[in-house]
TIZAMI-184211 format. One record per residue: residue number from 1; residue in one letter; z, y, x of N, C-alpha, C, O in turn. Coordinates in steps of 0.1 Angstrom, whole numbers, always signed. Layout:
N
num	residuo	n.c3	n.c2	n.c1	ca.c3	ca.c2	ca.c1	c.c3	c.c2	c.c1	o.c3	o.c2	o.c1
NUM	A	Z	Y	X	Z	Y	X	Z	Y	X	Z	Y	X
...
This chain:
251
num	residuo	n.c3	n.c2	n.c1	ca.c3	ca.c2	ca.c1	c.c3	c.c2	c.c1	o.c3	o.c2	o.c1
1	M	-84	+213	+224	-96	+203	+223	-94	+192	+233	-89	+195	+245
2	L	-97	+180	+230	-95	+169	+239	-106	+170	+250	-117	+175	+248
3	A	-102	+165	+262	-111	+166	+274	-123	+157	+271	-121	+146	+265
4	K	-134	+162	+275	-147	+154	+274	-147	+144	+285	-143	+147	+296
5	R	-151	+132	+282	-151	+121	+292	-165	+118	+299	-175	+119	+292
6	I	-164	+116	+312	-176	+112	+319	-175	+97	+323	-165	+93	+329
7	I	-185	+89	+318	-184	+75	+319	-197	+69	+326	-207	+69	+320
8	P	-195	+64	+339	-206	+57	+345	-208	+43	+338	-198	+37	+333
9	C	-220	+38	+338	-223	+25	+331	-229	+16	+341	-238	+19	+348
10	L	-223	+4	+342	-229	-7	+351	-236	-16	+342	-230	-24	+334
11	D	-250	-16	+342	-258	-26	+335	-260	-38	+344	-265	-36	+355
12	I	-255	-50	+340	-254	-61	+349	-265	-72	+346	-265	-76	+334
13	K	-272	-76	+356	-282	-87	+354	-281	-95	+366	-283	-90	+377
14	D	-279	-108	+365	-278	-118	+376	-268	-113	+387	-270	-114	+399
15	G	-257	-107	+382	-246	-103	+391	-248	-91	+399	-240	-87	+407
16	R	-259	-83	+396	-262	-71	+402	-263	-60	+392	-266	-62	+380
17	T	-260	-47	+396	-262	-36	+388	-277	-32	+388	-284	-31	+398
18	V	-283	-30	+376	-297	-27	+375	-299	-15	+366	-290	-11	+358
19	K	-311	-8	+367	-314	+3	+359	-329	+3	+356	-337	+1	+365
20	G	-332	+7	+343	-346	+7	+339	-349	+20	+332	-342	+29	+332
21	I	-361	+20	+326	-366	+32	+318	-370	+26	+304	-378	+17	+303
22	N	-364	+32	+294	-367	+27	+280	-364	+12	+279	-371	+5	+272
23	F	-354	+7	+286	-349	-7	+285	-358	-17	+293	-357	-29	+291
24	V	-368	-12	+300	-377	-21	+308	-378	-17	+322	-372	-6	+326
25	D	-386	-24	+330	-388	-21	+345	-375	-20	+352	-372	-9	+359
26	L	-367	-30	+351	-353	-30	+357	-354	-30	+373	-362	-38	+378
27	K	-346	-21	+379	-346	-21	+394	-331	-23	+398	-322	-19	+391
28	D	-329	-28	+410	-316	-30	+415	-309	-17	+419	-315	-8	+424
29	A	-296	-16	+415	-289	-3	+418	-276	-6	+425	-268	+4	+427
30	G	-274	-18	+430	-262	-20	+438	-252	-30	+433	-254	-37	+423
31	D	-241	-32	+441	-231	-42	+439	-221	-36	+428	-216	-25	+430
32	P	-219	-43	+417	-210	-38	+407	-196	-34	+411	-190	-24	+407
33	V	-190	-43	+420	-176	-40	+424	-175	-28	+433	-166	-20	+431
34	E	-185	-26	+442	-185	-15	+451	-187	-2	+443	-181	+8	+445
35	L	-196	-2	+433	-199	+9	+425	-187	+13	+417	-183	+25	+416
36	A	-181	+3	+411	-169	+5	+402	-158	+12	+410	-152	+22	+406
37	K	-155	+7	+422	-144	+12	+430	-147	+27	+434	-139	+36	+433
38	A	-160	+30	+438	-164	+43	+441	-163	+53	+429	-158	+64	+431
39	Y	-166	+48	+417	-165	+57	+406	-151	+60	+402	-148	+72	+399
40	A	-142	+51	+403	-128	+53	+401	-123	+64	+410	-115	+72	+407
41	E	-127	+63	+423	-122	+72	+433	-128	+86	+431	-122	+96	+435
42	K	-140	+86	+426	-147	+99	+424	-144	+107	+412	-149	+118	+409
43	G	-135	+102	+403	-130	+109	+392	-137	+105	+378	-136	+113	+369
44	A	-143	+94	+378	-148	+89	+364	-136	+88	+355	-125	+83	+359
45	D	-138	+91	+342	-127	+89	+333	-126	+75	+328	-115	+70	+325
46	E	-137	+68	+327	-137	+54	+322	-149	+47	+329	-158	+54	+335
47	L	-150	+34	+327	-162	+27	+332	-166	+17	+321	-158	+11	+315
48	V	-179	+16	+319	-185	+6	+310	-193	-4	+318	-201	+0	+327
49	F	-191	-17	+315	-198	-28	+321	-205	-35	+311	-199	-41	+302
50	L	-219	-36	+311	-227	-42	+301	-235	-54	+307	-244	-51	+315
51	D	-232	-66	+303	-239	-78	+308	-252	-78	+299	-252	-84	+288
52	I	-263	-71	+303	-273	-67	+294	-282	-79	+290	-290	-78	+280
53	T	-282	-91	+297	-290	-102	+292	-282	-113	+286	-288	-124	+283
54	A	-269	-112	+285	-260	-123	+280	-264	-127	+266	-266	-139	+264
55	T	-266	-118	+257	-270	-122	+243	-284	-128	+243	-286	-138	+237
56	H	-293	-122	+250	-307	-127	+250	-308	-141	+256	-315	-149	+252
57	E	-299	-143	+266	-299	-156	+273	-289	-166	+267	-287	-177	+271
58	K	-283	-162	+255	-274	-170	+247	-263	-176	+256	-260	-188	+256
59	R	-257	-167	+264	-245	-171	+272	-234	-161	+271	-236	-150	+266
60	K	-223	-164	+276	-211	-155	+276	-211	-145	+287	-219	-146	+297
61	T	-202	-135	+286	-201	-125	+296	-197	-131	+310	-190	-141	+310
62	L	-201	-125	+321	-197	-129	+334	-183	-126	+337	-180	-116	+343
63	L	-174	-135	+333	-159	-132	+334	-155	-131	+348	-146	-123	+351
64	D	-160	-138	+358	-156	-137	+372	-159	-123	+377	-151	-117	+383
65	M	-171	-118	+373	-174	-104	+378	-165	-94	+371	-161	-84	+377
66	V	-162	-96	+358	-153	-87	+351	-140	-86	+358	-134	-75	+360
67	G	-135	-98	+362	-122	-98	+369	-122	-91	+383	-113	-84	+386
68	K	-133	-92	+390	-134	-86	+403	-135	-70	+401	-129	-63	+409
69	V	-142	-66	+391	-144	-52	+388	-130	-46	+384	-126	-35	+389
70	A	-123	-53	+375	-110	-48	+370	-100	-46	+382	-92	-37	+381
71	Q	-101	-55	+392	-91	-54	+403	-92	-41	+411	-83	-37	+417
72	V	-104	-35	+411	-106	-22	+419	-105	-10	+410	-107	+1	+415
73	L	-101	-11	+397	-101	+0	+388	-87	+5	+385	-78	-4	+384
74	N	-85	+18	+382	-73	+23	+377	-76	+32	+365	-68	+41	+362
75	I	-88	+30	+359	-92	+38	+347	-96	+28	+336	-99	+17	+339
76	P	-97	+33	+324	-100	+24	+313	-114	+17	+315	-123	+24	+321
77	F	-115	+5	+311	-127	-4	+315	-131	-11	+302	-124	-19	+296
78	T	-144	-8	+298	-150	-14	+286	-160	-24	+290	-168	-22	+299
79	V	-160	-36	+284	-170	-47	+288	-177	-51	+275	-171	-53	+265
80	G	-190	-53	+277	-199	-57	+266	-209	-67	+271	-212	-68	+283
81	G	-215	-74	+261	-226	-84	+265	-222	-98	+262	-213	-103	+269
82	G	-228	-104	+252	-225	-118	+249	-212	-121	+242	-207	-132	+241
83	I	-205	-110	+237	-192	-112	+230	-195	-114	+215	-201	-105	+208
84	S	-191	-125	+209	-194	-128	+195	-182	-134	+188	-184	-139	+176
85	S	-170	-135	+194	-159	-140	+187	-146	-135	+192	-145	-128	+203
86	S	-135	-137	+184	-122	-133	+189	-118	-139	+202	-112	-133	+211
87	E	-122	-152	+204	-118	-159	+216	-126	-153	+228	-120	-152	+239
88	D	-138	-149	+226	-145	-142	+237	-138	-129	+241	-136	-126	+253
89	V	-133	-121	+231	-126	-109	+234	-113	-112	+241	-110	-105	+251
90	A	-106	-122	+237	-93	-126	+244	-96	-129	+258	-88	-125	+267
91	Q	-107	-136	+261	-110	-139	+275	-114	-127	+283	-110	-126	+295
92	V	-121	-118	+277	-126	-106	+285	-114	-97	+288	-112	-92	+298
93	L	-105	-96	+278	-93	-88	+280	-84	-94	+290	-78	-87	+299
94	K	-83	-107	+290	-75	-114	+300	-80	-113	+314	-73	-112	+324
95	A	-93	-111	+315	-100	-109	+328	-98	-95	+333	-100	-93	+345
96	G	-93	-86	+325	-90	-73	+330	-96	-61	+322	-93	-49	+326
97	A	-104	-64	+312	-109	-52	+304	-99	-46	+295	-89	-53	+291
98	D	-101	-33	+292	-92	-26	+283	-98	-25	+269	-90	-26	+259
99	K	-111	-25	+268	-118	-24	+256	-130	-33	+257	-135	-37	+267
100	I	-136	-37	+245	-148	-45	+245	-158	-38	+236	-155	-30	+227
101	A	-171	-40	+240	-182	-34	+232	-190	-46	+226	-194	-55	+232
102	I	-192	-44	+213	-200	-54	+206	-212	-47	+200	-212	-35	+196
103	N	-224	-54	+200	-236	-48	+195	-243	-58	+186	-242	-57	+174
104	S	-251	-67	+192	-259	-76	+184	-250	-85	+175	-254	-87	+163
105	S	-239	-90	+180	-230	-99	+172	-225	-92	+160	-222	-98	+150
106	A	-222	-78	+161	-217	-71	+150	-227	-69	+139	-224	-69	+127
107	V	-240	-67	+143	-250	-65	+133	-252	-78	+126	-254	-78	+114
108	R	-252	-89	+133	-254	-102	+127	-242	-107	+118	-244	-114	+108
109	N	-230	-102	+122	-218	-106	+114	-209	-94	+114	-199	-93	+122
110	P	-211	-84	+105	-203	-72	+104	-188	-75	+102	-180	-67	+106
111	E	-185	-86	+96	-171	-90	+95	-164	-91	+108	-151	-90	+109
112	L	-171	-93	+119	-165	-95	+132	-158	-82	+136	-147	-83	+142
113	I	-163	-70	+132	-157	-58	+136	-143	-57	+130	-133	-54	+137
114	T	-142	-61	+117	-129	-61	+110	-119	-71	+116	-107	-68	+119
115	E	-124	-83	+119	-116	-93	+125	-110	-89	+139	-98	-91	+141
116	L	-119	-83	+147	-114	-79	+160	-105	-67	+159	-95	-66	+167
117	A	-107	-57	+150	-99	-46	+148	-85	-50	+144	-75	-45	+148
118	N	-85	-60	+135	-72	-65	+130	-64	-73	+140	-52	-71	+141
119	R	-71	-80	+149	-64	-88	+159	-60	-80	+171	-49	-82	+177
120	F	-69	-71	+176	-67	-64	+189	-64	-49	+187	-60	-43	+197
121	G	-67	-44	+175	-65	-29	+173	-79	-22	+174	-87	-26	+183
122	S	-81	-13	+166	-93	-5	+166	-96	+1	+179	-108	+3	+183
123	Q	-85	+6	+186	-87	+12	+199	-94	+4	+209	-100	+9	+219
124	C	-94	-9	+207	-100	-19	+216	-115	-21	+213	-123	-27	+221
125	V	-120	-18	+201	-133	-22	+196	-143	-10	+197	-142	-1	+189
126	V	-152	-11	+206	-163	-1	+207	-176	-7	+201	-180	-18	+205
127	L	-181	+0	+191	-194	-5	+186	-205	+1	+194	-207	+14	+194
128	A	-212	-7	+202	-224	-2	+209	-236	-4	+200	-238	-14	+193
129	V	-245	+6	+200	-257	+5	+192	-269	+11	+199	-268	+22	+205
130	D	-280	+3	+200	-292	+7	+206	-302	+10	+195	-304	+2	+186
131	A	-307	+23	+194	-316	+26	+183	-328	+34	+189	-327	+41	+199
132	R	-339	+32	+181	-351	+39	+185	-355	+48	+173	-355	+43	+162
133	E	-360	+60	+176	-365	+69	+165	-379	+65	+162	-388	+65	+171
134	T	-381	+61	+150	-395	+57	+145	-399	+66	+134	-392	+76	+130
135	E	-410	+63	+128	-415	+71	+116	-405	+70	+105	-404	+80	+97
136	K	-398	+59	+104	-388	+57	+93	-375	+64	+95	-367	+66	+86
137	G	-373	+68	+108	-360	+74	+112	-354	+66	+123	-362	+59	+130
138	W	-341	+66	+126	-335	+59	+137	-332	+45	+132	-324	+42	+123
139	E	-339	+35	+139	-337	+21	+136	-329	+14	+147	-331	+16	+159
140	V	-320	+5	+142	-311	-3	+151	-319	-15	+157	-327	-21	+150
141	Y	-317	-17	+170	-324	-28	+177	-313	-38	+183	-302	-33	+186
142	L	-317	-50	+184	-307	-61	+190	-312	-66	+203	-324	-64	+208
143	N	-304	-75	+209	-307	-82	+221	-312	-73	+232	-323	-75	+238
144	G	-305	-63	+236	-309	-53	+246	-322	-46	+243	-330	-44	+252
145	G	-323	-42	+230	-335	-34	+226	-347	-43	+223	-358	-37	+222
146	R	-346	-56	+222	-358	-64	+221	-362	-66	+206	-374	-68	+203
147	I	-352	-66	+197	-355	-70	+183	-352	-59	+173	-341	-55	+172
148	P	-362	-54	+166	-360	-44	+155	-353	-51	+144	-356	-62	+140
149	T	-344	-43	+137	-337	-50	+126	-340	-44	+112	-338	-51	+102
150	G	-347	-33	+112	-349	-26	+99	-336	-19	+93	-337	-12	+83
151	I	-325	-20	+101	-313	-13	+97	-313	+1	+102	-317	+3	+114
152	M	-309	+10	+94	-310	+24	+98	-297	+28	+104	-286	+25	+100
153	L	-298	+36	+115	-286	+39	+124	-275	+45	+116	-263	+40	+117
154	F	-277	+56	+109	-266	+63	+103	-258	+55	+93	-246	+55	+92
155	D	-266	+46	+85	-259	+37	+75	-250	+28	+83	-239	+25	+79
156	W	-255	+22	+94	-248	+12	+101	-235	+18	+107	-225	+11	+107
157	L	-236	+30	+113	-224	+36	+119	-213	+39	+109	-201	+37	+112
158	K	-217	+44	+97	-207	+46	+87	-200	+33	+83	-188	+33	+81
159	E	-208	+22	+82	-202	+9	+78	-193	+4	+89	-182	-1	+86
160	A	-197	+6	+102	-189	+1	+113	-176	+8	+113	-165	+2	+116
161	E	-176	+22	+111	-163	+29	+111	-154	+24	+100	-142	+22	+102
162	K	-159	+21	+88	-151	+16	+77	-145	+3	+80	-134	-1	+76
163	R	-153	-5	+88	-148	-19	+91	-138	-19	+102	-132	-29	+105
164	G	-136	-8	+109	-125	-7	+119	-129	-4	+133	-121	-5	+142
165	A	-142	-1	+135	-146	+2	+149	-138	+15	+153	-136	+24	+146
166	G	-134	+15	+166	-126	+26	+171	-134	+37	+178	-129	+48	+181
167	E	-146	+33	+182	-154	+42	+190	-169	+38	+188	-172	+26	+186
168	I	-178	+47	+190	-192	+44	+189	-199	+48	+202	-197	+59	+208
169	L	-206	+38	+208	-215	+41	+220	-229	+40	+215	-235	+29	+213
170	F	-235	+52	+214	-249	+53	+209	-259	+55	+220	-258	+65	+227
171	T	-268	+45	+222	-279	+47	+232	-292	+49	+225	-296	+41	+217
172	S	-298	+60	+228	-312	+63	+223	-322	+56	+232	-323	+59	+244
173	M	-329	+47	+227	-339	+39	+234	-351	+49	+238	-357	+47	+248
174	N	-353	+59	+230	-364	+69	+233	-361	+76	+245	-370	+80	+253
175	H	-348	+79	+248	-344	+87	+259	-339	+80	+271	-339	+85	+282
176	D	-336	+67	+270	-330	+59	+280	-338	+59	+293	-350	+56	+293
177	G	-332	+64	+304	-339	+63	+317	-349	+74	+319	-355	+75	+330
178	T	-352	+83	+309	-362	+93	+310	-358	+105	+318	-366	+113	+323
179	K	-344	+108	+318	-338	+119	+324	-343	+132	+318	-344	+143	+324
180	N	-346	+131	+305	-350	+143	+297	-340	+149	+288	-342	+157	+279
181	G	-327	+144	+290	-316	+148	+281	-313	+138	+270	-321	+129	+267
182	F	-301	+140	+265	-296	+131	+254	-303	+134	+241	-309	+144	+239
183	A	-301	+125	+231	-306	+127	+218	-296	+135	+210	-289	+131	+201
184	N	-296	+148	+213	-285	+157	+208	-286	+159	+193	-276	+161	+186
185	E	-298	+160	+187	-299	+162	+172	-293	+150	+165	-285	+152	+156
186	A	-296	+138	+169	-290	+126	+163	-275	+126	+165	-268	+122	+156
187	L	-271	+129	+177	-257	+129	+181	-249	+138	+172	-238	+135	+167
188	A	-254	+150	+170	-247	+160	+162	-246	+156	+148	-236	+158	+141
189	E	-256	+149	+143	-256	+144	+129	-245	+133	+128	-238	+132	+118
190	I	-245	+124	+138	-235	+113	+138	-221	+119	+138	-212	+114	+131
191	S	-219	+128	+147	-205	+134	+149	-200	+140	+137	-188	+140	+134
192	Q	-209	+146	+128	-204	+152	+116	-201	+141	+105	-193	+144	+96
193	M	-206	+129	+107	-206	+119	+97	-194	+109	+99	-189	+103	+90
194	I	-189	+108	+112	-179	+98	+115	-166	+106	+120	-167	+117	+125
195	N	-155	+99	+120	-143	+105	+125	-137	+98	+137	-125	+99	+139
196	I	-145	+90	+144	-140	+83	+156	-148	+88	+167	-159	+94	+165
197	P	-143	+86	+180	-150	+92	+191	-165	+87	+193	-168	+75	+189
198	L	-173	+95	+198	-187	+92	+199	-191	+94	+214	-190	+105	+220
199	I	-197	+83	+220	-202	+84	+234	-217	+85	+233	-224	+77	+227
200	A	-222	+95	+240	-237	+97	+241	-242	+89	+253	-236	+89	+264
201	S	-253	+82	+251	-259	+74	+262	-275	+75	+261	-280	+74	+250
202	G	-281	+76	+273	-296	+76	+273	-301	+89	+275	-302	+97	+266
203	G	-306	+92	+287	-314	+104	+290	-308	+114	+300	-314	+125	+302
204	A	-296	+112	+305	-291	+121	+315	-299	+123	+327	-303	+113	+334
205	G	-303	+136	+330	-311	+138	+342	-305	+149	+351	-308	+148	+363
206	N	-297	+158	+346	-291	+168	+354	-278	+172	+347	-274	+168	+336
207	M	-270	+181	+354	-257	+185	+349	-258	+192	+336	-249	+191	+327
208	Q	-268	+200	+334	-270	+208	+321	-271	+198	+309	-267	+201	+298
209	D	-278	+187	+312	-279	+177	+301	-265	+173	+296	-263	+171	+284
210	F	-255	+171	+305	-242	+168	+300	-236	+179	+292	-230	+177	+282
211	A	-237	+191	+297	-232	+203	+290	-238	+203	+276	-231	+206	+266
212	D	-251	+201	+275	-258	+202	+262	-253	+192	+252	-252	+194	+240
213	T	-251	+180	+257	-247	+169	+248	-232	+171	+243	-229	+167	+232
214	F	-224	+178	+251	-211	+181	+246	-211	+193	+236	-204	+193	+227
215	V	-219	+203	+239	-220	+215	+231	-229	+213	+219	-224	+215	+207
216	N	-241	+209	+221	-251	+207	+210	-250	+194	+203	-251	+193	+191
217	G	-247	+183	+211	-246	+170	+205	-233	+167	+199	-231	+157	+192
218	K	-223	+175	+202	-209	+173	+198	-203	+159	+202	-194	+154	+196
219	A	-208	+154	+213	-203	+141	+218	-189	+143	+224	-186	+153	+229
220	D	-182	+132	+223	-168	+132	+229	-168	+127	+244	-160	+130	+251
221	A	-179	+120	+247	-180	+114	+260	-195	+113	+263	-203	+112	+254
222	A	-199	+113	+276	-213	+111	+280	-213	+99	+290	-206	+99	+300
223	L	-222	+90	+287	-224	+78	+296	-237	+80	+303	-247	+84	+297
224	A	-237	+76	+316	-250	+76	+324	-249	+66	+335	-239	+60	+338
225	A	-261	+62	+340	-262	+52	+350	-269	+57	+363	-263	+59	+373
226	S	-282	+58	+362	-290	+60	+374	-286	+73	+381	-286	+73	+394
227	V	-284	+84	+374	-280	+96	+381	-268	+95	+389	-266	+102	+399
228	F	-259	+86	+385	-247	+83	+393	-249	+73	+404	-245	+75	+415
229	H	-256	+62	+400	-259	+51	+410	-266	+56	+422	-263	+52	+433
230	Y	-276	+65	+420	-285	+69	+431	-280	+83	+436	-287	+90	+444
231	K	-268	+87	+432	-261	+99	+438	-269	+112	+435	-269	+121	+443
232	E	-277	+112	+424	-283	+124	+421	-273	+134	+415	-275	+147	+416
233	I	-263	+129	+409	-252	+138	+404	-239	+131	+409	-236	+119	+407
234	E	-230	+139	+415	-217	+135	+419	-207	+139	+408	-207	+150	+402
235	I	-198	+130	+404	-190	+132	+392	-181	+144	+394	-179	+152	+384
236	H	-175	+146	+405	-166	+157	+407	-173	+170	+406	-168	+180	+400
237	E	-185	+171	+411	-193	+183	+410	-197	+186	+396	-197	+197	+391
238	L	-200	+175	+389	-204	+176	+375	-192	+182	+366	-194	+190	+358
239	K	-180	+177	+369	-168	+182	+362	-165	+196	+365	-162	+204	+356
240	Q	-167	+200	+377	-166	+215	+381	-176	+223	+373	-172	+234	+368
241	F	-188	+218	+373	-199	+225	+365	-195	+227	+351	-197	+238	+345
242	L	-190	+216	+345	-186	+217	+330	-174	+226	+328	-174	+233	+318
243	K	-165	+226	+337	-153	+234	+336	-157	+249	+336	-152	+257	+329
244	E	-167	+252	+345	-172	+266	+346	-179	+270	+333	-180	+282	+331
245	K	-183	+261	+325	-190	+264	+313	-180	+263	+301	-183	+263	+289
246	N	-167	+262	+305	-156	+262	+295	-156	+249	+286	-152	+249	+275
247	I	-161	+239	+292	-161	+226	+285	-149	+218	+291	-148	+216	+303
248	P	-139	+214	+283	-127	+208	+288	-129	+194	+295	-135	+185	+288
249	V	-125	+193	+307	-126	+180	+314	-114	+178	+322	-106	+187	+325
250	R	-111	+165	+326	-100	+162	+335	-105	+162	+349	-114	+155	+353
251	L	-99	+171	+357	-102	+172	+371	-92	+165	+380	-94	+164	+392
């Protein structure tokens, strides 16, 4: 079995790392470059950098900051936020990213997934999706969780895989920042439906939550922010905990 990945996430606003609850009430969580360097040294498997207001503010990703973060990393590095064209991707990769995450731009133009997969390879294209569980089921939201689309999550993920996405980063808006655990029922359903890696995001509160999402949610990787930023969980200790539960991790 492939090792499960632990991925800290840097949500960036105005050049600082921020963290909120259910996508609102954002608080400062530190300098992105310092955090990135520390995570690489502490055993993170990958790092995700999301410029969370780029799409809403109709601007491109903060390339200078991407470059500074890339310089201190020796682990795979995914960048998202404001990416809407092949040229955007080329610039982000040139700045030092290994993979890119697209979300709102892919929903608005699904052909973009195919175009990017053909030009850069599926392994480079991560489809990020923010969804909220409603009475209708899991609905996809855009612009950092601000705009409901009416598109249902499971349909969209199946289409994205067909179009060439190499990985799915699913954030449950219901669970985000609550520290009540990941959306494992939805994750398990998604993992049965798709054949590409699935990253769980939203809801990590303790080490058991990570074990649960790997065992019950069938996730291939788990992404978290505040529990790492505020040192509530240390990555090396988390990996030891998972190993003791016979969950494969890289130590």
